[in-house]
C-alpha positions as CSV (number, residue, x, y, z in Angstrom):
1,M,-20.4,-54.7,12.1
2,A,-16.9,-53.2,11.7
3,L,-17.1,-53.4,7.8
4,L,-20.8,-51.5,8.4
5,Q,-18.9,-49.2,10.3
6,A,-15.8,-48.8,8.1
7,T,-18.2,-48.7,5.0
8,D,-19.7,-45.6,6.5
9,R,-16.9,-43.8,7.5
10,A,-16.0,-44.1,3.9
11,L,-18.9,-42.5,2.5
12,R,-18.8,-39.6,4.6
13,L,-14.9,-39.1,3.8
14,N,-16.1,-39.2,0.2
15,H,-19.0,-36.6,0.6
16,S,-16.6,-34.6,2.3
17,A,-14.0,-34.8,-0.6
18,T,-17.1,-33.9,-2.9
19,L,-18.0,-31.1,-1.2
20,R,-14.5,-29.6,-1.1
21,T,-14.1,-30.2,-4.7
22,E,-17.1,-28.8,-5.4
23,A,-16.2,-25.6,-3.2
24,A,-12.7,-25.3,-5.0
25,H,-14.5,-25.5,-8.4
26,R,-16.9,-22.6,-7.5
27,R,-14.1,-20.5,-6.0
28,T,-12.1,-20.9,-9.5
29,D,-15.1,-20.8,-11.6
30,S,-13.9,-18.0,-14.2
31,R,-17.2,-17.9,-16.5
32,G,-18.2,-14.0,-17.0
33,W,-21.2,-13.7,-15.4
34,V,-19.9,-16.1,-12.1
35,L,-17.2,-13.2,-12.2
36,A,-19.4,-10.3,-12.3
37,R,-22.1,-12.2,-9.8
38,R,-18.9,-12.2,-7.6
39,E,-17.5,-9.0,-8.0
40,R,-21.6,-7.4,-7.3
41,T,-21.3,-9.3,-4.2
42,R,-18.1,-8.0,-3.0
43,H,-19.2,-4.8,-4.0
44,L,-22.7,-5.0,-2.1
45,I,-20.4,-6.2,1.0
46,E,-18.1,-3.2,0.9
47,L,-21.2,-0.8,0.9
48,G,-22.6,-2.8,3.5
49,G,-19.5,-2.1,5.5
50,L,-20.1,1.5,5.3
51,V,-23.3,1.6,6.7
52,Q,-21.6,0.0,9.9
53,K,-18.1,2.1,9.9
54,A,-20.8,5.2,9.8
55,G,-22.5,4.1,12.9
56,L,-25.9,3.3,11.5
57,V,-26.1,-0.2,12.5
58,D,-25.6,0.9,16.1
59,L,-27.6,4.1,16.2
60,T,-30.9,2.3,14.6
61,D,-30.3,-0.8,16.7
62,D,-30.0,-2.6,13.9
63,D,-33.4,-2.3,12.7
64,R,-33.5,-2.6,8.8
65,A,-36.5,0.1,8.1
66,T,-34.7,2.9,10.1
67,I,-31.6,2.3,8.2
68,Y,-33.7,2.5,4.6
69,G,-35.8,5.0,5.7
70,A,-31.9,7.1,6.8
71,L,-30.8,6.2,3.3
72,L,-33.6,7.1,1.4
73,D,-33.6,10.4,2.9
74,V,-30.2,10.7,2.4
75,A,-30.6,9.9,-1.6
76,A,-33.4,12.6,-1.6
77,R,-30.9,15.4,-0.2
78,G,-28.5,14.4,-2.7
79,R,-31.1,14.7,-5.7
80,S,-32.3,18.1,-4.4
81,D,-32.0,21.5,-5.9
82,D,-28.6,22.3,-4.0
83,G,-27.6,18.3,-4.7
84,S,-24.3,19.1,-5.7
85,S,-23.1,21.4,-2.5
86,V,-24.7,18.5,-0.6
87,L,-22.5,15.8,-2.4
88,A,-19.3,17.8,-2.3
89,L,-20.0,18.2,1.7
90,W,-20.4,14.3,1.9
91,K,-17.7,13.6,-0.2
92,R,-15.1,15.8,1.7
93,R,-16.4,14.2,5.0
94,G,-15.8,11.0,4.0
95,K,-12.2,11.7,2.6
96,R,-11.3,13.1,6.1
97,A,-13.0,10.3,7.9
98,F,-11.0,7.8,5.7
99,D,-7.8,10.2,5.9
100,A,-8.4,10.2,9.9
101,E,-9.0,6.4,10.2
102,Q,-5.7,5.7,8.0
103,D,-3.8,7.8,10.2
104,A,-5.0,6.2,13.3
105,D,-4.0,3.2,11.9
106,D,-0.6,3.8,10.5
107,T,0.4,5.4,14.2
108,P,2.2,2.8,16.6
109,G,-0.6,0.7,18.4
110,G,-3.0,1.2,15.8
111,E,-4.9,-1.5,14.5
112,S,-4.9,-2.4,11.1
113,L,-7.1,-4.5,9.4
């Protein structure tokens, strides 16, 4: 019985080591398509963070259809006849918000990520 338990434990340890090795290989894979996929994933995560940071998740109670509809409306406004002025306004607001957040993080007692 003890021998069976030892074999079972060794098998589990071997399986765990195999999973760790495979995970390390995935993290260090440098093939072009893997790097492009990793970069795209990071970009999409950052964009999702902006949706969260803008307060849309809380505002819509995490309703994906509402968030998507709001983003479609924003895109339509950006493509309208006065789209360039709308885009400039959004850019100024965004830069001010980023700067205000950076200033808050730089002050003593401010939280930094």
